[in-house]
N, C-alpha and C positions, 0 to 999 in steps of 0.2 A: 480286767475283771478280777476282783479279789477272790482268792480261794482259801480254803482251810482244810484241816484234816478231819473236820466234822466233830471235834471234841469241844465240849463246853467247859468241863472242869479244868482242862489244861490251858485254856485260853482266857478265862475270865479273871477279872480282878474283884469280883463279887464273892462274898462269903456264902457259898452254897451249903455249908454245914448249918446255916440258919434255915430252919424248916420253912419259914414263910417265904424267904427268897427262893428256895427250891420249889415251893408250891406255885409261886407266881411264874417262874420260868417254865414249869411244866405246862401251865395253862397257855402261856404265850407260844410255846412250841406247838401246841395243838392247833392254835389259830393259824399258824404259818402252814401247817400240814393241810388244813382245810382249804386255805387259799390256793395252795399248789394243786390239790385234788380238783378244785373248781376251774383250773386252767389259768389262774392268776399267778403273779410273781411277787408283788410288793404289798405289804400290809401297812396301812396308815396307823401312826402312833395313836392318834386320837380315837380311832375305832377300837384299837387293842386295849387302851386303858379303860374305856367304858365297859368293854366286855369283861375285863378282869374284875372291875368293881362290882359288876352285876353277878358274875359267877362265884366270886369268893366272898361276897357279903360286905364290901366296904361301903360306908355311907356316902363318901364323896372323895374327890381327888386329894384333898388335904390329908385325909386319914390314910389313904394308900401311900402317898409320898412320905408321910411321917414314918410309916413302917419301913419304906425303902431307905429313908435317911437322905433322900435327894430327889430332884425332879425325875419323873418317869423316863423322859427321853435321855437324861444323863445316865440313868441306870441301864437302859437298853444298850447304850454305846459301850458300856464296860463289859458286856457279855462276851465280846471277842469273836463269837461265832456268827455274828450278824453283820451284814453290810447296811449302813445307815446313810441316807441322803435326803435332800430336799427336792421334792418333785416340781413340775412345772407350775403348780398352783401354790407353791410355797409351803406345802405340807411336809412334815417329817414322815418318811416311809422307811421300811426296812424289810430285809429278806435274809434267809439263811445264805451264808457264803457258799458258793458251789464247792463241792468236795474235790480235792486234787485227784487227778487220774491215778497217780501212783498209789495214793491211799486206797482208792476204790479197788485196785487190783490186789491189794494185800489186806483187805479189811477184816475178813473173818478170823476169829480167834477163840481159844478156850483159855480162860484165866482162872488160876487156882491159888488159894492161900490157906495154909494150915492155921487154924485159929487156936491160939494157945494162951493169950493174955487179954486182959481188959483193954489194953491199948489197941489190939487187933479189932475188938468189937466196936471201937469208936471211930474206925477208919471210914471215910466217906466213900460211898460207892454210887456210881451212876449206872442204873440198869436200864438199857434202852428198850424200846417197845418190842424189839426183835429177839431179845435175849431170854434165855432160860436159866434159872437158878437151880443148882443142885447141892444137896448135902449128901454125898454118897454113903456115908457111914450109917445113915438112917433111911436111905432110899427115899428122900424127900425131894420134890421138885416143884417149881413154880414156873409156869410157862409165860408166853408172850402176853403183853398187856396193851391197853389203848394209850397209855401215857408213859413217858419216861419217869422212872422213879429215882429220886435223889435223896439219899439219907445215909446215916451210919449203918454199918452191918447190924448192930444191935437193934436199931429201930426198924430196919427191913424185916428182921425175924420177928420182932415184937408185933409188927403190924399183921403178919401172917398168923401169929398166935391168936390175936384178937379176932380176925376174920374166921378162923377155924372154930373158935369157941362159940361165936354167934351162929355159925352154920350147924354146929352140933345140936343146937336147940330145936332144929327144924327137921331132923331125920329120925328114923326108927332107932330103937335102943341098940341094936347090934352095930349099926353104922356109927352111932354116937360114941360107943366104946372104942372103936377103931380110931376115930378122929381124935378123941381125948388121949389115946395112947400116943398118937403123933405129937399132940400138944405137949405132953409130958417129955417126950424126947427133945423137942425144940427148947423147952425150958432148961433141960439139962445142958443143952448147947450153950445157952446164954449164961448159965451159972458156971460154965467151964468144968462141969462134972465129968466130961468125956472129951477125948480128942476128936476133932471134926474138921472138915475142909469146906471152905466156901468156894464154890465153882460156878463160873458164869460161862455159858456157851453162847456166843454171839456171832451169827453169820454176817451181820452188818458191820461189826467192829466199832460200834458207836458207844458201847459201854466203857466206863472208866473206873479206875480205883486210885486212891492216894498211894503214892509210892511207899513201900515198906520192905524190910528184909523178909524173904520167904515168898514174896509174890512172884509167880511164874506165869508167863504168857506163852502159850503154845500156838501152833497152827490150829485152824479149826478142826475139831474132833466131832465125829458123829455122836448123836445122843445115845447114852448107854441104854441097854435093853430095858432096864427098870424105869427109865425116864418117862415113859408114857403112863406110868401108874401114879398119876397125881392124886393126892388125897383130896 
């Protein structure tokens, strides 16, 4: 049985800095989770591809594969974290490779990177569904999510700014001012007007970052006291 360390960024030959590739992988991962939760193991490629087309708005298989730059099944095989085979009926099926026992024992970690340059902002980060993001300098945190998030640090933060600005239009004036104050601090982070730290606390150990100077991975650390005060 093939095993893996559970990482997608470290094992794939696909450019996941491409937002559409990342979005398609995130959807595919969700289907695999649902199959597992339903007691299944293998997902058929033809079922997955039509679900992706429906959920992400592709007109047909040709348009999806034009985006991928290759046939869907070939793209899946390059992910690295999936085991792919042909079943008894001649259909292509795949599943997540089981995680190695050694990795499971050592999985949880806290990852931190001081953000000082524009190059840091462009680094690719995989935030797993179990991970919590912190920016300690402004006591900002983003908790667990339903989907793995794959994007540059800049786009991760930009997405939270967009979400907060939308939410600010739906609350009372006092709450709105507090939210917009946080938005202002996040914009300062993106403009590098202040020193700040990107911190991921992940008990599952499935989050990933591109390697760079200054990146430190610690053993799992409990959530800071202010971590529960999500904006």
